[in-house]
C-alpha positions in Angstrom: 109.0 79.2 91.0 110.1 78.2 93.7 107.8 76.2 96.5 107.6 78.1 100.0 106.5 76.7 103.5 103.9 78.3 106.1 105.5 78.3 109.1 104.6 79.2 112.9 106.4 82.2 114.7 104.7 82.8 117.9 101.3 83.3 117.5 101.4 84.8 113.9 101.9 82.6 110.5 105.1 83.4 108.8 107.0 82.6 105.2 110.3 82.3 105.3 112.2 83.8 101.9 115.4 82.3 101.0 118.8 84.2 100.8 118.5 84.0 97.0 115.2 85.8 96.6 115.9 88.6 99.2 119.7 89.0 98.0 117.5 90.1 94.6 115.1 91.9 96.5 117.9 93.6 98.4 116.2 93.6 101.3 116.7 92.1 104.9 115.4 91.4 108.4 113.8 94.6 109.6 113.0 95.7 106.3 109.4 96.1 105.2 107.9 94.5 102.0 104.6 95.4 100.2 101.9 92.2 99.4 99.7 93.3 97.0 97.0 92.1 95.2 97.1 92.3 91.2 94.2 92.5 88.7 94.5 88.1 88.3 94.0 87.8 91.4 97.2 86.9 92.6 99.9 88.3 95.0 102.7 90.3 94.4 105.7 90.8 97.3 107.5 94.2 96.5 110.6 95.7 98.7 109.8 99.1 100.4 110.0 102.1 98.1 110.1 105.2 100.0 107.8 107.0 96.6 105.3 104.6 96.4 105.0 105.1 100.1 105.3 109.2 99.4 102.8 108.2 96.5 100.0 106.6 98.6 100.1 108.5 101.0 99.0 111.4 99.0 96.2 109.2 97.4 95.5 108.6 101.2 94.7 112.0 101.9 92.7 112.8 98.6 90.4 109.6 98.8 89.5 110.7 102.5 89.1 114.6 101.5 87.3 113.5 98.4 85.8 110.6 99.4 81.9 111.2 98.6 83.0 112.2 95.0 84.8 109.0 94.3 81.7 107.7 95.7 79.2 109.4 92.8 82.1 108.0 90.3 82.2 104.9 91.1 78.6 104.0 90.1 
């Protein structure tokens, strides 16, 4: 585990990843990564995945179309 420091980048705050991490993730400047919350309450940072994005877009369409059904199932 590595400690990373948050830094000011313009009007935002950024996280600088060591080049070893970037190499392991196979990402670089300008690439997209995903920050997802895990069930344990932590967070996961993963590289962009075309297949995952396609699946998530399909899920978003279904959730929007079936909003009422999903709301009833959640009760």
